[in-house]
C-alpha angles and dihedrals in degrees: 000000000000123000128180116208135168119223119206117204114196110195116197091170136029138249118287090247090069092055095217142027118274106269137186117207128210126194112214111200096200115105114235139153116266093259092047090049091049092052091047093051093047091051098046105023135005102284143296109316123285119204122194101164144014086259089065092053092047088060087072092084131220093356137294109272097226143352107311138186119242133176104282120108138162136238101225091200090069104026116179134163092223125093128191106043132096095253100048121116099227117105137185117236096227095057106015085228139104118274125270092232135048092237116138134158106192118168117237110291093015139162093038104162086212115200089356094276107087101105103135126073133228130191118229121221089260091057097255123129134235133178117232145158111303092219096065116104114243136156112254148206123238128185143197129207118231113234114214120204122192127180117205123191115215131188108208127187113190142139089230119103102252090190089066108100091213092055092047092049091051090050091051091050091055092050090047091054091049094050092046090053088053089057104260119140140185099021137135130217126208135175123233110188115203117231112263092251089059096049111119116240124215 
């Protein structure tokens, strides 16, 4: 039995070889506290900026005009200077979790946790980071993640009943495993069955 189906792959991330999802950054030149900036970014974009490599920072061209908030903050209950391991206290706003990479760009002497209240992070005009009081008003950097959508047409010949939801789900799981092994992350798969009058005949 021949069956023609179209598989839609919705990527909300990127392959592992690219290190991080495709992002667009936006400088907002309106001073706010870190929490106000976070709320603004979540309302108008994705969140306060996440940086996982120097390439991400270089996307802020030519440079940021002044000290600016971005999406890194600290859990004061478990303060540590380190960044990039499972036990560190630094978290990204968008996930509330530690980063997937060991990338960090602290300025000399930072983070300092001065007076026990510097738990939010700014970026200096040279791209380095410093922790500071979350209640200070700074400009800030938001970001959005680019969603990629790819439609793949597949001609399948099988004795299995491809109208059976269980069979289709099993087939999707196999494709998902294959794509994951190839290094793709954060994607969704969905069937789109063509109407019978559009099914190709061979």
